[in-house]
C-alpha positions as CSV (number, residue, x, y, z in Angstrom):
1,M,9.9,0.5,-5.4
2,L,11.9,2.7,-2.9
3,V,15.5,3.0,-4.1
4,T,18.2,3.5,-1.3
5,A,21.4,5.8,-2.6
6,V,23.3,6.6,0.1
7,L,27.0,8.6,-0.4
8,P,30.2,7.3,0.1
9,A,31.0,10.1,3.2
10,M,27.7,9.4,4.6
11,L,27.7,6.1,5.6
12,A,26.4,4.9,8.8
13,T,28.7,2.3,10.4
14,A,26.1,1.2,13.1
15,C,25.5,-2.3,13.1
16,A,24.1,-5.1,11.7
17,T,22.7,-7.4,13.8
18,A,19.4,-9.3,12.9
19,G,16.3,-7.8,12.3
20,D,17.9,-4.2,13.0
21,A,18.1,-2.2,9.4
22,G,20.6,1.0,11.0
23,P,19.8,3.9,10.9
24,A,18.0,5.8,8.2
25,P,20.3,7.0,5.1
26,I,20.3,10.8,4.9
27,V,20.2,11.2,0.7
28,V,17.9,8.6,-1.0
29,V,16.6,8.3,-4.4
30,R,13.1,7.4,-5.1
31,H,11.9,6.3,-8.5
32,T,8.8,7.6,-10.0
33,E,6.2,6.5,-12.7
34,A,6.0,10.2,-14.2
35,A,8.5,13.0,-14.4
36,L,7.5,15.6,-11.6
37,H,8.3,19.3,-10.8
38,E,6.8,21.6,-8.4
39,P,5.9,18.9,-5.7
40,V,4.2,19.9,-2.0
41,W,4.4,17.9,1.1
42,S,0.5,16.5,1.2
43,P,-0.1,16.3,5.1
44,G,-3.4,14.3,4.5
45,T,-1.8,11.6,3.2
46,H,2.2,12.4,3.9
47,A,3.3,12.1,0.4
48,L,4.1,14.3,-2.2
49,L,1.9,15.8,-4.5
50,A,3.8,17.1,-8.2
51,L,2.6,17.8,-11.4
52,T,3.5,15.5,-14.6
53,D,4.5,17.0,-17.9
54,D,1.6,16.0,-19.7
55,G,-1.1,17.7,-17.3
56,R,-2.0,15.5,-14.4
57,V,-1.2,15.6,-10.4
58,A,0.9,12.9,-9.5
59,R,1.1,11.4,-5.6
60,V,4.2,9.8,-4.8
61,G,4.6,7.9,-1.0
62,P,7.9,8.1,0.0
63,G,7.8,4.8,1.9
64,A,5.1,2.7,-0.8
65,P,5.1,1.9,-4.0
66,G,3.7,3.3,-7.2
67,T,2.8,6.4,-8.3
68,L,-0.9,7.3,-8.7
69,L,-1.6,9.6,-11.0
70,S,-5.1,12.3,-11.8
71,P,-7.0,12.0,-15.0
72,P,-5.9,14.7,-17.9
73,L,-6.4,17.6,-16.5
74,G,-5.9,19.7,-19.8
75,R,-3.0,22.8,-19.6
76,V,-2.5,23.6,-15.9
77,G,-1.4,26.2,-14.1
78,E,2.4,26.1,-12.8
79,N,2.1,24.6,-9.4
80,V,-0.1,22.7,-6.8
81,V,-1.6,23.7,-3.7
82,T,-3.4,21.9,-0.4
83,D,-5.6,23.2,1.4
84,P,-4.6,24.7,4.5
85,D,-7.5,23.7,6.9
86,D,-9.4,20.4,4.5
87,P,-5.7,17.7,4.3
88,T,-8.3,15.5,1.5
89,V,-8.1,18.6,-0.9
90,A,-5.7,20.3,-3.3
91,F,-6.1,22.7,-6.2
92,V,-4.6,22.8,-9.2
93,A,-5.4,26.0,-11.7
94,R,-6.6,25.7,-15.4
95,P,-5.7,29.0,-17.4
96,D,-7.9,28.0,-20.4
97,A,-11.0,27.5,-18.6
98,G,-10.6,30.3,-16.2
99,Q,-10.6,28.1,-12.7
100,V,-9.1,26.5,-10.5
101,V,-9.9,22.6,-10.1
102,A,-10.2,20.8,-6.6
103,L,-8.7,17.3,-5.9
104,D,-9.6,15.1,-3.1
105,T,-5.5,13.9,-2.6
106,R,-6.7,10.2,-1.0
107,D,-7.9,9.2,-5.0
108,L,-6.7,12.5,-6.6
109,H,-10.1,12.9,-8.8
110,P,-11.5,16.1,-9.2
111,V,-14.5,17.1,-7.0
112,G,-15.5,20.4,-8.3
113,T,-14.5,24.4,-9.2
114,L,-13.4,27.2,-8.5
115,P,-13.7,30.6,-10.5
116,L,-10.5,32.4,-9.6
117,G,-10.1,35.3,-11.8
118,A,-8.8,35.6,-15.3
119,A,-6.6,32.6,-16.3
120,P,-5.3,31.9,-12.9
121,D,-1.8,30.1,-13.2
122,Y,0.2,30.2,-10.3
123,L,-1.3,29.3,-6.6
124,A,-0.8,30.2,-3.1
125,T,-2.8,29.6,0.4
126,D,-3.0,32.9,3.2
127,E,-3.8,29.9,5.7
128,G,-4.5,32.7,8.3
129,S,-7.4,34.2,6.5
130,H,-7.8,30.8,4.8
131,V,-8.0,32.4,1.0
132,L,-6.7,30.5,-2.4
133,L,-4.5,33.2,-4.2
134,A,-4.3,32.8,-8.1
135,L,-1.5,35.1,-9.9
136,S,-2.7,35.7,-13.4
137,E,-0.8,33.8,-16.5
138,D,-0.1,37.9,-18.0
139,R,1.0,38.5,-14.3
140,T,-1.5,41.6,-13.5
141,T,-3.3,40.6,-10.9
142,V,-3.7,38.2,-8.0
143,S,-7.3,37.0,-7.6
144,G,-8.3,35.4,-4.2
145,I,-11.6,33.6,-2.7
146,D,-12.4,32.5,0.9
147,L,-12.7,29.0,1.2
148,D,-14.7,29.3,4.2
149,D,-17.5,30.9,2.0
150,R,-16.4,30.7,-1.2
151,R,-16.6,34.5,-1.6
152,A,-14.7,36.1,-4.4
153,L,-12.3,38.5,-3.3
154,P,-11.5,42.0,-5.3
155,P,-8.8,41.2,-7.8
156,Q,-5.5,43.1,-6.9
157,E,-3.6,44.8,-9.8
158,V,0.5,43.9,-9.6
159,H,1.8,43.8,-13.1
160,A,4.8,41.4,-12.4
161,S,7.0,40.2,-14.6
162,A,6.1,37.1,-16.3
163,D,8.7,35.3,-14.3
164,A,6.8,36.5,-11.1
165,E,5.8,33.9,-8.3
166,L,3.8,34.1,-5.4
167,D,3.8,33.4,-2.2
168,G,1.4,33.2,0.9
169,P,1.8,33.5,4.8
170,A,1.4,30.4,7.6
171,R,-0.7,32.9,9.5
172,G,-2.8,35.9,10.6
173,R,-6.1,36.9,9.8
174,P,-5.3,40.3,7.3
175,V,-4.5,38.4,4.1
176,A,-1.0,38.9,2.6
177,Y,1.3,38.1,0.0
178,H,4.4,38.5,-1.7
179,V,4.4,38.7,-5.8
180,L,8.5,38.2,-6.5
181,G,10.5,38.0,-9.6
182,S,12.9,39.7,-11.8
183,D,11.4,43.0,-11.3
184,G,11.7,42.9,-7.6
185,I,9.1,42.0,-4.7
186,T,6.2,43.7,-3.8
187,H,4.3,42.6,-0.2
188,Y,0.1,43.1,-0.4
189,K,-1.8,43.2,3.0
190,G,-5.1,44.2,4.2
191,A,-8.8,42.9,5.3
192,P,-10.7,41.6,2.3
193,G,-11.3,43.9,-0.3
194,E,-9.1,46.5,1.1
195,V,-5.7,44.6,0.3
196,E,-3.0,47.6,-0.7
197,E,0.8,47.7,-1.4
198,K,2.8,47.8,1.1
199,G,5.8,47.6,0.2
200,H,8.5,46.9,-2.5
201,I,12.3,46.6,-2.5
202,D,14.4,46.3,-5.8
203,V,15.5,42.5,-5.8
204,R,15.9,40.3,-9.1
205,A,14.3,37.1,-7.1
206,S,14.1,33.6,-8.9
207,H,12.3,31.9,-6.4
208,G,11.1,32.6,-2.4
209,A,9.2,31.1,1.0
210,G,7.7,32.4,3.6
211,D,8.8,32.2,7.3
212,R,6.3,29.8,8.8
213,V,6.4,32.1,12.1
214,K,7.1,35.6,11.3
215,V,4.8,36.3,8.6
216,D,6.4,39.4,7.3
217,R,9.4,37.5,6.1
218,I,10.3,36.0,3.1
219,Y,13.8,33.9,2.4
220,V,14.7,34.5,-1.2
221,A,17.1,33.4,-4.4
222,E,18.4,36.2,-5.8
223,R,18.7,36.1,-9.5
224,D,21.7,35.9,-11.5
225,S,23.8,35.3,-8.4
226,D,24.7,33.1,-5.4
227,R,22.7,34.8,-2.5
228,L,20.0,33.9,-0.5
229,L,18.4,36.7,1.6
230,A,15.9,37.1,4.2
231,V,13.9,40.3,3.5
232,E,11.0,41.2,5.9
233,T,8.8,44.7,6.8
234,P,10.8,46.7,8.8
235,P,9.4,48.0,12.7
236,D,7.6,50.8,11.1
237,H,5.4,48.5,9.3
238,E,6.4,50.1,6.0
239,G,8.3,48.9,2.9
240,L,11.0,45.9,2.4
241,S,14.2,45.7,3.5
242,V,17.2,42.7,3.1
243,V,18.0,41.8,7.2
244,A,20.2,38.7,6.5
245,T,22.1,37.0,3.4
246,A,24.1,34.0,3.0
247,D,26.6,33.5,0.4
248,L,26.4,29.8,-1.3
249,E,29.0,29.9,-3.6
250,S,26.6,28.2,-6.1
251,P,23.1,29.3,-7.5
252,V,20.0,28.7,-5.4
253,R,18.1,27.2,-7.4
254,D,14.9,26.5,-5.2
255,V,13.8,28.0,-1.3
256,G,11.6,25.4,1.3
257,T,11.0,26.9,4.9
258,D,9.6,25.1,8.2
259,E,8.9,26.2,11.5
260,T,12.7,26.5,12.6
261,R,14.6,26.1,9.1
262,V,15.3,27.6,5.4
263,Y,16.2,24.8,2.9
264,A,18.0,26.1,-0.2
265,A,18.8,23.8,-2.9
266,T,22.1,24.6,-5.0
267,D,23.2,22.1,-8.2
268,D,24.8,20.0,-6.0
269,A,23.6,20.7,-2.3
270,L,20.5,21.4,0.3
271,V,22.0,23.7,2.6
272,V,20.2,24.6,5.4
273,F,19.7,27.9,7.4
274,A,18.6,28.5,11.0
275,T,15.4,31.1,10.5
276,D,15.8,32.7,13.7
277,S,12.0,34.2,13.6
278,F,12.2,35.6,17.1
279,I,15.3,36.8,18.1
280,G,16.3,37.9,13.9
281,Y,19.7,38.5,12.3
282,P,21.8,41.3,14.4
283,D,25.0,40.2,12.6
284,G,23.3,40.6,9.2
285,H,24.0,37.0,8.2
286,L,21.9,34.0,7.5
287,H,23.0,31.0,10.0
288,R,24.3,27.7,8.2
289,I,23.1,24.5,9.9
290,A,24.4,21.9,7.7
291,T,25.5,21.4,3.9
292,I,24.4,18.0,2.6
293,P,25.8,17.0,-0.9
294,Y,23.2,14.9,-3.1
295,R,24.0,14.8,-6.7
296,D,26.4,11.6,-6.1
297,A,23.0,9.9,-5.2
298,L,21.4,10.2,-8.4
299,P,22.0,7.6,-11.1
300,D,24.6,7.7,-14.1
301,G,22.8,9.2,-17.2
302,P,20.6,12.4,-17.7
303,A,19.3,12.7,-13.7
304,R,23.0,12.9,-12.7
305,S,23.6,16.7,-14.6
306,A,19.6,17.3,-14.9
307,S,18.0,21.0,-12.9
308,V,15.9,20.9,-9.8
309,S,12.3,21.4,-11.0
310,G,10.9,21.9,-7.4
311,L,11.6,21.5,-3.8
312,A,9.4,20.4,-1.4
313,V,9.7,20.1,2.9
314,G,8.2,16.8,3.9
315,A,7.7,15.5,7.6
316,D,10.9,14.1,7.8
317,R,12.7,14.9,4.7
318,V,13.4,17.2,2.2
319,W,12.3,16.5,-1.6
320,L,13.9,17.9,-4.9
321,T,12.4,16.7,-8.4
322,F,14.3,17.5,-11.6
323,D,13.6,18.7,-14.5
324,G,12.7,15.5,-16.7
325,Q,13.8,12.7,-14.6
326,D,11.3,10.0,-13.0
327,A,13.3,10.2,-9.9
328,L,12.9,12.5,-6.5
329,V,16.0,12.7,-4.1
330,G,15.0,12.6,-0.9
331,I,17.4,14.4,1.9
332,A,16.8,13.9,6.0
333,R,15.9,16.9,7.8
334,P,19.2,18.0,10.2
335,P,18.5,18.8,13.8
336,I,18.9,22.0,14.9
337,P,22.2,22.4,17.6
338,E,21.9,23.0,21.1
339,P,22.4,27.0,21.6
């Protein structure tokens, strides 16, 4: 069942004629059959995929009833990703088995496995080169496999912090990715088998998401601060630098992007910025589009104070999950203001 909650300040004043449901609410709450975390949007099923606390993958259709659950998969890695070229396939790591499981997104049944380095844990895709990447559980290596010919790529030593994440680009032919964590952000790039470190910056990052157009840029939540940063490779193609910042006055819990916007979730609101992928940030500031409160839409009880456990950018809404809670919040994506 879809349960909708709308903040009082957001109530629409539209008509109530017969057969007219009025405008869609800005904030909705969807209850699920399991607590979810690390959601991702599945274009092939027009639904969310997420991990459950008991080692399954769940699928939730924002406008459809019920929660579809995969069979138990054992101890799984930290996230689930979709195949950039085949929307019917998703991947989740199994560190103990040293493999990645491929799932059919339509029924969530396993359809195969891929070897992907020692103890694969955190996954990402390089959409341009069609490579599936895995950061090892001990955070010492990134391994890759070409999804076209299933050819394994040589592992890259990274020696990242225990809390590190992995982010791959949305386009571009060379293999590329960022490794980000409390010991900084490092950019790797190169032809298959020739990937090397291209730059590092000592920014303590907690979460990040790559620009969908400008592939060398990543937006990161700075750890132990209230800032969102845009970090990118400078024009000489060496190193990394902070090119824009924004102070949100509250810690950023997760970050997501689409082709024109950056979404930063705080404890109480979704803050939306323009990516400005082509013109950049001459004034050094991320340009805010909207701040949308969501916390009061959650039901009374533990959900009202639960921490954000993931963010997914869907077709029309940005979806948030919460630690230990069987509730999703969906926030309508705001339009880009006219210049």
